[in-house]
PQR file of N, CA, C, O and H, with PARSE charges and radii, in Angstrom:
ATOM      1  N   MET A   1       0.841  -1.156  -0.019 -0.4000 1.5000
ATOM      2  CA  MET A   1      -0.240   0.280   0.289 -0.0000 2.0000
ATOM      3  C   MET A   1       1.119   1.347   0.547  0.5500 1.7000
ATOM      4  O   MET A   1       1.028   2.515   0.925 -0.5500 1.4000
ATOM      5  N   ALA A   2       1.589   1.072   0.431 -0.4000 1.5000
ATOM      6  CA  ALA A   2       2.696   2.714   0.429 -0.0000 2.0000
ATOM      7  C   ALA A   2       3.356   2.666  -0.494  0.5500 1.7000
ATOM      8  O   ALA A   2       3.784   3.692  -1.024 -0.5500 1.4000
ATOM      9  H   ALA A   2       1.663   0.124   0.124  0.4000 1.0000
ATOM     10  N   GLN A   3       3.594   1.567  -0.901 -0.4000 1.5000
ATOM     11  CA  GLN A   3       4.723   1.689  -3.035 -0.0000 2.0000
ATOM     12  C   GLN A   3       3.564   2.143  -3.352  0.5500 1.7000
ATOM     13  O   GLN A   3       3.660   3.355  -3.155 -0.5500 1.4000
ATOM     14  H   GLN A   3       3.247   0.733  -0.471  0.4000 1.0000
ATOM     15  N   ASN A   4       2.473   1.908  -3.740 -0.4000 1.5000
ATOM     16  CA  ASN A   4       1.020   2.230  -4.006 -0.0000 2.0000
ATOM     17  C   ASN A   4       0.859   4.087  -3.931  0.5500 1.7000
ATOM     18  O   ASN A   4       0.871   4.761  -4.961 -0.5500 1.4000
ATOM     19  H   ASN A   4       2.394   0.924  -3.900  0.4000 1.0000
ATOM     20  N   LEU A   5       0.737   4.606  -2.742 -0.4000 1.5000
ATOM     21  CA  LEU A   5       0.697   5.614  -2.850 -0.0000 2.0000
ATOM     22  C   LEU A   5       1.685   6.090  -3.291  0.5500 1.7000
ATOM     23  O   LEU A   5       1.624   7.122  -3.960 -0.5500 1.4000
ATOM     24  H   LEU A   5       0.727   4.058  -1.905  0.4000 1.0000
ATOM     25  N   SER A   6       3.024   5.374  -2.998 -0.4000 1.5000
ATOM     26  CA  SER A   6       4.087   6.156  -3.318 -0.0000 2.0000
ATOM     27  C   SER A   6       3.949   6.615  -4.731  0.5500 1.7000
ATOM     28  O   SER A   6       4.176   7.797  -4.989 -0.5500 1.4000
ATOM     29  H   SER A   6       3.073   4.535  -2.455  0.4000 1.0000
ATOM     30  N   ASN A   7       3.581   5.742  -5.707 -0.4000 1.5000
ATOM     31  CA  ASN A   7       3.923   5.287  -6.858 -0.0000 2.0000
ATOM     32  C   ASN A   7       2.869   6.970  -7.250  0.5500 1.7000
ATOM     33  O   ASN A   7       3.168   8.086  -7.674 -0.5500 1.4000
ATOM     34  H   ASN A   7       3.397   4.782  -5.498  0.4000 1.0000
ATOM     35  N   LYS A   8       1.770   6.384  -6.873 -0.4000 1.5000
ATOM     36  CA  LYS A   8       0.086   7.555  -7.206 -0.0000 2.0000
ATOM     37  C   LYS A   8      -0.332   8.959  -7.188  0.5500 1.7000
ATOM     38  O   LYS A   8      -0.706   9.843  -7.958 -0.5500 1.4000
ATOM     39  H   LYS A   8       1.527   5.477  -6.529  0.4000 1.0000
ATOM     40  N   SER A   9      -0.026   8.687  -5.584 -0.4000 1.5000
ATOM     41  CA  SER A   9      -0.001  10.271  -5.139 -0.0000 2.0000
ATOM     42  C   SER A   9       0.213  11.436  -5.520  0.5500 1.7000
ATOM     43  O   SER A   9       1.439  11.390  -5.421 -0.5500 1.4000
ATOM     44  H   SER A   9       0.278   7.968  -4.959  0.4000 1.0000
ATOM     45  N   GLU A  10       0.000  12.491  -5.893 -0.4000 1.5000
ATOM     46  CA  GLU A  10       0.171  13.681  -6.235 -0.0000 2.0000
ATOM     47  C   GLU A  10       0.546  13.972  -4.640  0.5500 1.7000
ATOM     48  O   GLU A  10       1.548  14.679  -4.532 -0.5500 1.4000
ATOM     49  H   GLU A  10      -0.996  12.529  -5.974  0.4000 1.0000
ATOM     50  N   ILE A  11       0.153  13.708  -3.818 -0.4000 1.5000
ATOM     51  CA  ILE A  11       0.613  15.215  -2.545 -0.0000 2.0000
ATOM     52  C   ILE A  11       2.726  15.185  -2.282  0.5500 1.7000
ATOM     53  O   ILE A  11       3.594  14.335  -2.081 -0.5500 1.4000
ATOM     54  H   ILE A  11      -0.661  13.133  -3.905  0.4000 1.0000
ATOM     55  N   PRO A  12       2.664  16.217  -2.403 -0.5600 1.5000
ATOM     56  CA  PRO A  12       4.372  16.625  -2.180  0.2800 2.0000
ATOM     57  C   PRO A  12       4.807  15.470  -1.091  0.5500 1.7000
ATOM     58  O   PRO A  12       4.084  14.703  -0.455 -0.5500 1.4000
ATOM     59  N   ASN A  13       5.844  15.571  -1.094 -0.4000 1.5000
ATOM     60  CA  ASN A  13       6.547  14.545  -0.546 -0.0000 2.0000
ATOM     61  C   ASN A  13       6.241  12.687   0.462  0.5500 1.7000
ATOM     62  O   ASN A  13       6.604  12.016   1.428 -0.5500 1.4000
ATOM     63  H   ASN A  13       6.432  16.193  -1.611  0.4000 1.0000
ATOM     64  N   ILE A  14       5.317  12.722  -0.738 -0.4000 1.5000
ATOM     65  CA  ILE A  14       4.201  11.697  -0.252 -0.0000 2.0000
ATOM     66  C   ILE A  14       4.991  10.607   0.701  0.5500 1.7000
ATOM     67  O   ILE A  14       4.408  10.222   1.715 -0.5500 1.4000
ATOM     68  H   ILE A  14       5.022  13.267  -1.523  0.4000 1.0000
ATOM     69  N   ARG A  15       6.307  10.101   0.398 -0.4000 1.5000
ATOM     70  CA  ARG A  15       7.430   8.811   0.685 -0.0000 2.0000
ATOM     71  C   ARG A  15       7.226   9.653   1.937  0.5500 1.7000
ATOM     72  O   ARG A  15       6.101   9.393   2.363 -0.5500 1.4000
ATOM     73  H   ARG A  15       6.781  10.414  -0.425  0.4000 1.0000
ATOM     74  N   ASN A  16       7.624  10.241   2.441 -0.4000 1.5000
ATOM     75  CA  ASN A  16       7.937  10.909   3.579 -0.0000 2.0000
ATOM     76  C   ASN A  16       6.847  10.644   4.562  0.5500 1.7000
ATOM     77  O   ASN A  16       7.128  10.545   5.757 -0.5500 1.4000
ATOM     78  H   ASN A  16       8.538  10.452   2.095  0.4000 1.0000
ATOM     79  N   ALA A  17       5.698  10.529   4.164 -0.4000 1.5000
ATOM     80  CA  ALA A  17       4.810  10.287   5.040 -0.0000 2.0000
ATOM     81  C   ALA A  17       4.223   8.535   5.341  0.5500 1.7000
ATOM     82  O   ALA A  17       3.797   8.104   6.413 -0.5500 1.4000
ATOM     83  H   ALA A  17       5.470  10.609   3.194  0.4000 1.0000
ATOM     84  N   VAL A  18       4.377   7.743   3.997 -0.4000 1.5000
ATOM     85  CA  VAL A  18       4.008   6.338   3.561 -0.0000 2.0000
ATOM     86  C   VAL A  18       5.069   5.760   4.986  0.5500 1.7000
ATOM     87  O   VAL A  18       4.714   4.695   5.491 -0.5500 1.4000
ATOM     88  H   VAL A  18       4.724   8.093   3.126  0.4000 1.0000
ATOM     89  N   THR A  19       6.535   6.578   5.692 -0.4000 1.5000
ATOM     90  CA  THR A  19       7.455   4.744   6.064 -0.0000 2.0000
ATOM     91  C   THR A  19       6.637   4.274   7.125  0.5500 1.7000
ATOM     92  O   THR A  19       6.692   3.048   7.227 -0.5500 1.4000
ATOM     93  H   THR A  19       6.824   7.443   5.282  0.4000 1.0000
ATOM     94  N   PHE A  20       5.685   4.991   8.185 -0.4000 1.5000
ATOM     95  CA  PHE A  20       5.255   4.813   8.886 -0.0000 2.0000
ATOM     96  C   PHE A  20       4.414   3.442   8.397  0.5500 1.7000
ATOM     97  O   PHE A  20       4.373   2.536   9.230 -0.5500 1.4000
ATOM     98  H   PHE A  20       5.640   5.986   8.102  0.4000 1.0000
ATOM     99  N   LEU A  21       3.745   3.221   7.122 -0.4000 1.5000
ATOM    100  CA  LEU A  21       3.511   2.458   6.748 -0.0000 2.0000
ATOM    101  C   LEU A  21       3.854   1.184   5.571  0.5500 1.7000
ATOM    102  O   LEU A  21       3.216   0.545   4.734 -0.5500 1.4000
ATOM    103  H   LEU A  21       3.778   3.957   6.445  0.4000 1.0000
ATOM    104  N   GLU A  22       5.041   1.247   5.995 -0.4000 1.5000
ATOM    105  CA  GLU A  22       6.121   0.348   6.159 -0.0000 2.0000
ATOM    106  C   GLU A  22       7.036  -0.411   6.274  0.5500 1.7000
ATOM    107  O   GLU A  22       7.724  -1.239   5.678 -0.5500 1.4000
ATOM    108  H   GLU A  22       5.560   1.766   6.675  0.4000 1.0000
ATOM    109  N   GLY A  23       6.768   0.408   7.813 -0.4000 1.5000
ATOM    110  CA  GLY A  23       7.636  -0.345   9.000 -0.0000 2.0000
ATOM    111  C   GLY A  23       6.518  -0.865   9.923  0.5500 1.7000
ATOM    112  O   GLY A  23       6.677  -1.539  10.940 -0.5500 1.4000
ATOM    113  H   GLY A  23       6.209   1.082   8.297  0.4000 1.0000
ATOM    114  N   HIS A  24       4.752  -0.211   9.116 -0.4000 1.5000
ATOM    115  CA  HIS A  24       3.548  -1.177  10.618 -0.0000 2.0000
ATOM    116  C   HIS A  24       3.436  -2.497   9.399  0.5500 1.7000
ATOM    117  O   HIS A  24       2.882  -3.475   9.903 -0.5500 1.4000
ATOM    118  H   HIS A  24       4.622   0.337   8.289  0.4000 1.0000
ATOM    119  N   GLY A  25       3.874  -2.738   7.804 -0.4000 1.5000
ATOM    120  CA  GLY A  25       3.901  -3.940   7.662 -0.0000 2.0000
ATOM    121  C   GLY A  25       4.624  -5.053   8.652  0.5500 1.7000
ATOM    122  O   GLY A  25       4.176  -5.953   9.362 -0.5500 1.4000
ATOM    123  H   GLY A  25       4.323  -1.944   7.395  0.4000 1.0000
ATOM    124  N   ASP A  26       6.104  -4.511   8.330 -0.4000 1.5000
ATOM    125  CA  ASP A  26       6.838  -5.758   9.397 -0.0000 2.0000
ATOM    126  C   ASP A  26       6.215  -6.274  10.698  0.5500 1.7000
ATOM    127  O   ASP A  26       6.005  -7.445  11.012 -0.5500 1.4000
ATOM    128  H   ASP A  26       6.468  -3.780   7.753  0.4000 1.0000
ATOM    129  N   ALA A  27       5.920  -4.961  11.510 -0.4000 1.5000
ATOM    130  CA  ALA A  27       5.115  -5.368  12.456 -0.0000 2.0000
ATOM    131  C   ALA A  27       4.020  -6.352  12.630  0.5500 1.7000
ATOM    132  O   ALA A  27       3.836  -7.099  13.591 -0.5500 1.4000
ATOM    133  H   ALA A  27       6.090  -4.009  11.255  0.4000 1.0000
ATOM    134  N   ASP A  28       3.408  -6.244  11.678 -0.4000 1.5000
ATOM    135  CA  ASP A  28       2.806  -6.972  11.981 -0.0000 2.0000
ATOM    136  C   ASP A  28       1.978  -8.522  11.788  0.5500 1.7000
ATOM    137  O   ASP A  28       0.900  -8.943  12.209 -0.5500 1.4000
ATOM    138  H   ASP A  28       3.557  -5.637  10.898  0.4000 1.0000
ATOM    139  N   GLN A  29       3.043  -9.102  10.951 -0.4000 1.5000
ATOM    140  CA  GLN A  29       3.620 -10.213  10.868 -0.0000 2.0000
ATOM    141  C   GLN A  29       3.409 -11.140  13.067  0.5500 1.7000
ATOM    142  O   GLN A  29       2.637 -11.825  13.738 -0.5500 1.4000
ATOM    143  H   GLN A  29       3.918  -8.760  10.608  0.4000 1.0000
ATOM    144  N   GLY A  30       4.275 -10.670  13.124 -0.4000 1.5000
ATOM    145  CA  GLY A  30       3.980 -10.663  15.079 -0.0000 2.0000
ATOM    146  C   GLY A  30       2.911 -10.721  15.437  0.5500 1.7000
ATOM    147  O   GLY A  30       2.700 -11.858  15.860 -0.5500 1.4000
ATOM    148  H   GLY A  30       4.902 -10.114  12.579  0.4000 1.0000
ATOM    149  N   HIS A  31       1.556  -9.728  15.556 -0.4000 1.5000
ATOM    150  CA  HIS A  31       0.731  -8.993  15.910 -0.0000 2.0000
ATOM    151  C   HIS A  31      -0.168  -9.867  15.104  0.5500 1.7000
ATOM    152  O   HIS A  31      -1.301  -9.608  15.508 -0.5500 1.4000
ATOM    153  H   HIS A  31       1.727  -8.805  15.212  0.4000 1.0000
ATOM    154  N   MET A  32      -0.251 -10.956  13.978 -0.4000 1.5000
ATOM    155  CA  MET A  32      -0.715 -11.912  13.094 -0.0000 2.0000
ATOM    156  C   MET A  32      -0.883 -13.627  14.222  0.5500 1.7000
ATOM    157  O   MET A  32      -1.526 -14.676  14.253 -0.5500 1.4000
ATOM    158  H   MET A  32       0.670 -11.166  13.649  0.4000 1.0000
ATOM    159  N   ALA A  33       0.238 -12.862  14.998 -0.4000 1.5000
ATOM    160  CA  ALA A  33       0.286 -14.312  15.371 -0.0000 2.0000
ATOM    161  C   ALA A  33      -0.207 -14.678  17.217  0.5500 1.7000
ATOM    162  O   ALA A  33      -0.583 -15.597  17.943 -0.5500 1.4000
ATOM    163  H   ALA A  33       0.760 -12.010  14.973  0.4000 1.0000
ATOM    164  N   GLU A  34       0.125 -13.249  17.233 -0.4000 1.5000
ATOM    165  CA  GLU A  34      -0.328 -13.147  18.736 -0.0000 2.0000
ATOM    166  C   GLU A  34      -1.917 -12.871  19.179  0.5500 1.7000
ATOM    167  O   GLU A  34      -2.349 -13.118  20.305 -0.5500 1.4000
ATOM    168  H   GLU A  34       0.431 -12.501  16.643  0.4000 1.0000
ATOM    169  N   LEU A  35      -2.862 -12.202  17.867 -0.4000 1.5000
ATOM    170  CA  LEU A  35      -3.990 -12.958  17.372 -0.0000 2.0000
ATOM    171  C   LEU A  35      -5.004 -13.749  17.406  0.5500 1.7000
ATOM    172  O   LEU A  35      -6.142 -13.792  17.873 -0.5500 1.4000
ATOM    173  H   LEU A  35      -2.512 -12.001  16.953  0.4000 1.0000
ATOM    174  N   ARG A  36      -3.927 -14.679  16.474 -0.4000 1.5000
ATOM    175  CA  ARG A  36      -4.239 -15.683  16.820 -0.0000 2.0000
ATOM    176  C   ARG A  36      -4.137 -16.778  17.826  0.5500 1.7000
ATOM    177  O   ARG A  36      -5.160 -17.463  17.813 -0.5500 1.4000
ATOM    178  H   ARG A  36      -3.002 -14.645  16.095  0.4000 1.0000
ATOM    179  N   ARG A  37      -3.222 -17.188  18.720 -0.4000 1.5000
ATOM    180  CA  ARG A  37      -3.571 -17.476  20.261 -0.0000 2.0000
ATOM    181  C   ARG A  37      -4.547 -16.847  20.893  0.5500 1.7000
ATOM    182  O   ARG A  37      -5.274 -17.457  21.677 -0.5500 1.4000
ATOM    183  H   ARG A  37      -2.391 -16.632  18.730  0.4000 1.0000
ATOM    184  N   VAL A  38      -4.777 -14.819  20.493 -0.4000 1.5000
ATOM    185  CA  VAL A  38      -5.928 -14.731  21.419 -0.0000 2.0000
ATOM    186  C   VAL A  38      -7.276 -15.163  20.746  0.5500 1.7000
ATOM    187  O   VAL A  38      -8.098 -15.298  21.652 -0.5500 1.4000
ATOM    188  H   VAL A  38      -4.187 -14.324  19.855  0.4000 1.0000
ATOM    189  N   LEU A  39      -7.807 -15.420  19.596 -0.4000 1.5000
ATOM    190  CA  LEU A  39      -8.995 -15.883  18.889 -0.0000 2.0000
ATOM    191  C   LEU A  39      -9.352 -17.266  19.192  0.5500 1.7000
ATOM    192  O   LEU A  39     -10.422 -17.567  19.719 -0.5500 1.4000
ATOM    193  H   LEU A  39      -7.139 -15.311  18.860  0.4000 1.0000
ATOM    194  N   GLU A  40      -8.268 -18.278  18.789 -0.4000 1.5000
ATOM    195  CA  GLU A  40      -8.177 -19.098  19.519 -0.0000 2.0000
ATOM    196  C   GLU A  40      -8.455 -19.879  21.110  0.5500 1.7000
ATOM    197  O   GLU A  40      -8.680 -21.011  21.537 -0.5500 1.4000
ATOM    198  H   GLU A  40      -7.398 -18.033  18.360  0.4000 1.0000
ATOM    199  N   SER A  41      -8.318 -18.808  21.521 -0.4000 1.5000
ATOM    200  CA  SER A  41      -8.660 -19.508  23.948 -0.0000 2.0000
ATOM    201  C   SER A  41      -9.933 -18.580  23.964  0.5500 1.7000
ATOM    202  O   SER A  41     -10.380 -18.422  25.100 -0.5500 1.4000
ATOM    203  H   SER A  41      -8.135 -17.888  21.174  0.4000 1.0000
ATOM    204  N   ILE A  42     -10.850 -17.709  22.624 -0.4000 1.5000
ATOM    205  CA  ILE A  42     -12.299 -17.846  22.773 -0.0000 2.0000
ATOM    206  C   ILE A  42     -12.899 -18.406  23.000  0.5500 1.7000
ATOM    207  O   ILE A  42     -13.682 -17.904  22.193 -0.5500 1.4000
ATOM    208  H   ILE A  42     -10.487 -17.837  21.701  0.4000 1.0000
ATOM    209  N   THR A  43     -13.636 -19.401  23.557 -0.4000 1.5000
ATOM    210  CA  THR A  43     -14.855 -20.389  23.220 -0.0000 2.0000
ATOM    211  C   THR A  43     -16.274 -19.672  23.526  0.5500 1.7000
ATOM    212  O   THR A  43     -17.112 -20.400  24.058 -0.5500 1.4000
ATOM    213  H   THR A  43     -13.000 -19.808  24.212  0.4000 1.0000
ATOM    214  N   ASP A  44     -16.604 -18.488  23.286 -0.4000 1.5000
ATOM    215  CA  ASP A  44     -17.732 -17.969  23.698 -0.0000 2.0000
ATOM    216  C   ASP A  44     -18.448 -18.051  22.481  0.5500 1.7000
ATOM    217  O   ASP A  44     -17.896 -17.367  21.619 -0.5500 1.4000
ATOM    218  H   ASP A  44     -15.923 -17.896  22.854  0.4000 1.0000
ATOM    219  N   ARG A  45     -19.899 -18.869  21.912 -0.4000 1.5000
ATOM    220  CA  ARG A  45     -19.959 -18.530  19.902 -0.0000 2.0000
ATOM    221  C   ARG A  45     -20.262 -17.087  20.096  0.5500 1.7000
ATOM    222  O   ARG A  45     -19.993 -16.417  19.099 -0.5500 1.4000
ATOM    223  H   ARG A  45     -20.347 -19.425  22.613  0.4000 1.0000
ATOM    224  N   ARG A  46     -20.821 -16.322  21.254 -0.4000 1.5000
ATOM    225  CA  ARG A  46     -21.482 -14.450  20.746 -0.0000 2.0000
ATOM    226  C   ARG A  46     -20.080 -14.259  20.402  0.5500 1.7000
ATOM    227  O   ARG A  46     -19.702 -14.367  19.236 -0.5500 1.4000
ATOM    228  H   ARG A  46     -21.040 -16.866  22.063  0.4000 1.0000
ATOM    229  N   ASP A  47     -19.061 -13.899  21.642 -0.4000 1.5000
ATOM    230  CA  ASP A  47     -18.051 -13.241  21.321 -0.0000 2.0000
ATOM    231  C   ASP A  47     -17.393 -13.851  20.191  0.5500 1.7000
ATOM    232  O   ASP A  47     -16.605 -12.932  19.971 -0.5500 1.4000
ATOM    233  H   ASP A  47     -19.368 -13.812  22.589  0.4000 1.0000
ATOM    234  N   LEU A  48     -17.163 -14.593  19.433 -0.4000 1.5000
ATOM    235  CA  LEU A  48     -16.641 -15.604  18.013 -0.0000 2.0000
ATOM    236  C   LEU A  48     -16.932 -14.490  16.852  0.5500 1.7000
ATOM    237  O   LEU A  48     -16.275 -13.918  15.982 -0.5500 1.4000
ATOM    238  H   LEU A  48     -17.803 -15.340  19.612  0.4000 1.0000
ATOM    239  N   GLU A  49     -18.719 -14.502  17.473 -0.4000 1.5000
ATOM    240  CA  GLU A  49     -19.802 -13.394  16.295 -0.0000 2.0000
ATOM    241  C   GLU A  49     -19.739 -12.625  15.933  0.5500 1.7000
ATOM    242  O   GLU A  49     -20.322 -12.258  14.913 -0.5500 1.4000
ATOM    243  H   GLU A  49     -19.252 -14.967  18.180  0.4000 1.0000
ATOM    244  N   ALA A  50     -18.708 -11.766  16.857 -0.4000 1.5000
ATOM    245  CA  ALA A  50     -19.299 -10.591  17.569 -0.0000 2.0000
ATOM    246  C   ALA A  50     -18.002  -9.825  17.011  0.5500 1.7000
ATOM    247  O   ALA A  50     -18.240  -8.680  16.626 -0.5500 1.4000
ATOM    248  H   ALA A  50     -18.235 -12.064  17.686  0.4000 1.0000
ATOM    249  N   ILE A  51     -16.440 -10.333  16.883 -0.4000 1.5000
ATOM    250  CA  ILE A  51     -14.975 -10.604  17.194 -0.0000 2.0000
ATOM    251  C   ILE A  51     -14.846 -10.417  15.517  0.5500 1.7000
ATOM    252  O   ILE A  51     -14.047  -9.622  15.021 -0.5500 1.4000
ATOM    253  H   ILE A  51     -16.247 -11.263  17.196  0.4000 1.0000
ATOM    254  N   VAL A  52     -15.945 -11.449  14.553 -0.4000 1.5000
ATOM    255  CA  VAL A  52     -16.164 -11.244  13.177 -0.0000 2.0000
ATOM    256  C   VAL A  52     -17.023 -10.753  12.851  0.5500 1.7000
ATOM    257  O   VAL A  52     -16.862 -10.317  11.711 -0.5500 1.4000
ATOM    258  H   VAL A  52     -16.594 -12.094  14.956  0.4000 1.0000
ATOM    259  N   LEU A  53     -18.263 -10.486  13.383 -0.4000 1.5000
ATOM    260  CA  LEU A  53     -18.555  -8.732  13.040 -0.0000 2.0000
ATOM    261  C   LEU A  53     -17.627  -7.798  13.088  0.5500 1.7000
ATOM    262  O   LEU A  53     -17.358  -7.063  12.137 -0.5500 1.4000
ATOM    263  H   LEU A  53     -18.393 -10.840  14.308  0.4000 1.0000
ATOM    264  N   CYS A  54     -17.272  -7.777  13.803 -0.4000 1.5000
ATOM    265  CA  CYS A  54     -16.072  -6.357  14.060 -0.0000 2.0000
ATOM    266  C   CYS A  54     -15.366  -6.613  12.860  0.5500 1.7000
ATOM    267  O   CYS A  54     -15.684  -5.787  12.005 -0.5500 1.4000
ATOM    268  H   CYS A  54     -17.490  -8.373  14.575  0.4000 1.0000
ATOM    269  N   GLY A  55     -14.456  -7.513  12.426 -0.4000 1.5000
ATOM    270  CA  GLY A  55     -13.265  -7.857  11.875 -0.0000 2.0000
ATOM    271  C   GLY A  55     -13.972  -7.157   9.760  0.5500 1.7000
ATOM    272  O   GLY A  55     -13.437  -6.394   8.956 -0.5500 1.4000
ATOM    273  H   GLY A  55     -14.198  -8.184  13.120  0.4000 1.0000
ATOM    274  N   LYS A  56     -15.141  -7.856   9.713 -0.4000 1.5000
ATOM    275  CA  LYS A  56     -15.475  -6.891   8.499 -0.0000 2.0000
ATOM    276  C   LYS A  56     -16.231  -5.532   8.280  0.5500 1.7000
ATOM    277  O   LYS A  56     -16.662  -4.840   7.358 -0.5500 1.4000
ATOM    278  H   LYS A  56     -15.575  -8.476  10.366  0.4000 1.0000
ATOM    279  N   VAL A  57     -16.145  -5.543   9.680 -0.4000 1.5000
ATOM    280  CA  VAL A  57     -17.160  -3.183   9.579 -0.0000 2.0000
ATOM    281  C   VAL A  57     -15.948  -2.910   8.870  0.5500 1.7000
ATOM    282  O   VAL A  57     -15.748  -2.648   7.684 -0.5500 1.4000
ATOM    283  H   VAL A  57     -15.795  -6.105  10.429  0.4000 1.0000
ATOM    284  N   VAL A  58     -14.854  -3.078  10.274 -0.4000 1.5000
ATOM    285  CA  VAL A  58     -13.304  -2.438   9.793 -0.0000 2.0000
ATOM    286  C   VAL A  58     -12.240  -2.387   8.527  0.5500 1.7000
ATOM    287  O   VAL A  58     -11.392  -1.567   8.172 -0.5500 1.4000
ATOM    288  H   VAL A  58     -15.017  -3.291  11.237  0.4000 1.0000
ATOM    289  N   SER A  59     -12.940  -4.341   7.748 -0.4000 1.5000
ATOM    290  CA  SER A  59     -12.744  -3.841   6.872 -0.0000 2.0000
ATOM    291  C   SER A  59     -12.746  -3.078   5.373  0.5500 1.7000
ATOM    292  O   SER A  59     -12.033  -2.574   4.506 -0.5500 1.4000
ATOM    293  H   SER A  59     -13.629  -5.007   8.036  0.4000 1.0000
ATOM    294  N   GLN A  60     -14.193  -3.419   5.790 -0.4000 1.5000
ATOM    295  CA  GLN A  60     -14.711  -2.786   4.786 -0.0000 2.0000
ATOM    296  C   GLN A  60     -14.782  -0.966   4.820  0.5500 1.7000
ATOM    297  O   GLN A  60     -15.099  -0.209   3.903 -0.5500 1.4000
ATOM    298  H   GLN A  60     -14.772  -3.829   6.494  0.4000 1.0000
ATOM    299  N   LEU A  61     -14.311  -0.600   6.398 -0.4000 1.5000
ATOM    300  CA  LEU A  61     -14.085   0.923   6.591 -0.0000 2.0000
ATOM    301  C   LEU A  61     -12.971   1.414   5.769  0.5500 1.7000
ATOM    302  O   LEU A  61     -13.021   2.491   5.176 -0.5500 1.4000
ATOM    303  H   LEU A  61     -14.053  -1.215   7.143  0.4000 1.0000
ATOM    304  N   TYR A  62     -11.871   0.541   5.735 -0.4000 1.5000
ATOM    305  CA  TYR A  62      -9.999   0.853   5.613 -0.0000 2.0000
ATOM    306  C   TYR A  62     -10.226   0.222   4.499  0.5500 1.7000
ATOM    307  O   TYR A  62      -9.111   0.413   4.014 -0.5500 1.4000
ATOM    308  H   TYR A  62     -11.831  -0.334   6.217  0.4000 1.0000
ATOM    309  N   THR A  63     -10.957  -0.575   3.440 -0.4000 1.5000
ATOM    310  CA  THR A  63     -11.383  -0.633   1.902 -0.0000 2.0000
ATOM    311  C   THR A  63     -11.549   0.969   1.491  0.5500 1.7000
ATOM    312  O   THR A  63     -10.835   1.744   0.856 -0.5500 1.4000
ATOM    313  H   THR A  63     -11.863  -0.731   3.834  0.4000 1.0000
ATOM    314  N   ALA A  64     -12.949   1.103   2.218 -0.4000 1.5000
ATOM    315  CA  ALA A  64     -13.630   2.294   1.564 -0.0000 2.0000
ATOM    316  C   ALA A  64     -12.592   4.094   1.721  0.5500 1.7000
ATOM    317  O   ALA A  64     -12.710   5.144   1.089 -0.5500 1.4000
ATOM    318  H   ALA A  64     -13.529   0.473   2.734  0.4000 1.0000
ATOM    319  N   MET A  65     -11.485   3.603   3.069 -0.4000 1.5000
ATOM    320  CA  MET A  65     -10.384   4.824   2.747 -0.0000 2.0000
ATOM    321  C   MET A  65      -9.559   4.550   1.263  0.5500 1.7000
ATOM    322  O   MET A  65      -9.493   5.176   0.205 -0.5500 1.4000
ATOM    323  H   MET A  65     -11.389   2.750   3.583  0.4000 1.0000
ATOM    324  N   ILE A  66      -9.080   3.512   1.675 -0.4000 1.5000
ATOM    325  CA  ILE A  66      -7.679   3.306   0.798 -0.0000 2.0000
ATOM    326  C   ILE A  66      -8.331   3.456  -0.685  0.5500 1.7000
ATOM    327  O   ILE A  66      -7.576   4.000  -1.492 -0.5500 1.4000
ATOM    328  H   ILE A  66      -9.133   3.004   2.535  0.4000 1.0000
ATOM    329  N   ASP A  67      -9.856   2.989  -1.280 -0.4000 1.5000
ATOM    330  CA  ASP A  67     -10.693   3.304  -2.513 -0.0000 2.0000
ATOM    331  C   ASP A  67     -10.689   5.346  -1.693  0.5500 1.7000
ATOM    332  O   ASP A  67     -11.242   5.436  -0.597 -0.5500 1.4000
ATOM    333  H   ASP A  67     -10.469   2.547  -0.625  0.4000 1.0000
ATOM    334  N   ARG A  68     -10.348   6.104  -2.037 -0.4000 1.5000
ATOM    335  CA  ARG A  68     -11.191   6.872  -1.533 -0.0000 2.0000
ATOM    336  C   ARG A  68      -8.871   7.609  -2.165  0.5500 1.7000
ATOM    337  O   ARG A  68      -8.469   8.357  -3.056 -0.5500 1.4000
ATOM    338  H   ARG A  68      -9.899   6.031  -2.927  0.4000 1.0000
ATOM    339  N   LEU A  69      -8.372   7.053  -1.399 -0.4000 1.5000
ATOM    340  CA  LEU A  69      -7.193   7.272  -1.346 -0.0000 2.0000
ATOM    341  C   LEU A  69      -6.678   7.720  -3.265  0.5500 1.7000
ATOM    342  O   LEU A  69      -6.143   8.728  -3.728 -0.5500 1.4000
ATOM    343  H   LEU A  69      -8.699   6.445  -0.675  0.4000 1.0000
ATOM    344  N   ALA A  70      -7.244   6.210  -4.037 -0.4000 1.5000
ATOM    345  CA  ALA A  70      -7.104   5.982  -5.380 -0.0000 2.0000
ATOM    346  C   ALA A  70      -7.421   7.116  -6.107  0.5500 1.7000
ATOM    347  O   ALA A  70      -6.830   7.514  -7.111 -0.5500 1.4000
ATOM    348  H   ALA A  70      -7.679   5.392  -3.661  0.4000 1.0000
ATOM    349  N   ASN A  71      -8.295   7.579  -5.611 -0.4000 1.5000
ATOM    350  CA  ASN A  71      -9.123   8.520  -6.413 -0.0000 2.0000
ATOM    351  C   ASN A  71      -8.755  10.074  -6.342  0.5500 1.7000
ATOM    352  O   ASN A  71      -9.409  10.893  -6.987 -0.5500 1.4000
ATOM    353  H   ASN A  71      -8.776   7.256  -4.795  0.4000 1.0000
TER
END
C-alpha cells in the first residue's frame, strides 16, 4: 500500500509520509501470531460472532478509505 501511494499520489513529499506504513507491515507478522493465539482461546460463540462482525466492518471501512485515496 505504501509503495502504491508513493507511486500514484500527487501529494508533495508523500514518500516521507508513508514510512510508517512500511514499518508497520513488518510488525504485523508478530501481531497476527498473537491475534491467532488470543482468538483460539475464545470459546463463547457469541463473542466469536461479535469479533467476526467487527472485523468485517473494519475491513469495509479500511477498503473504503483506501479506495478514496486512490481517486
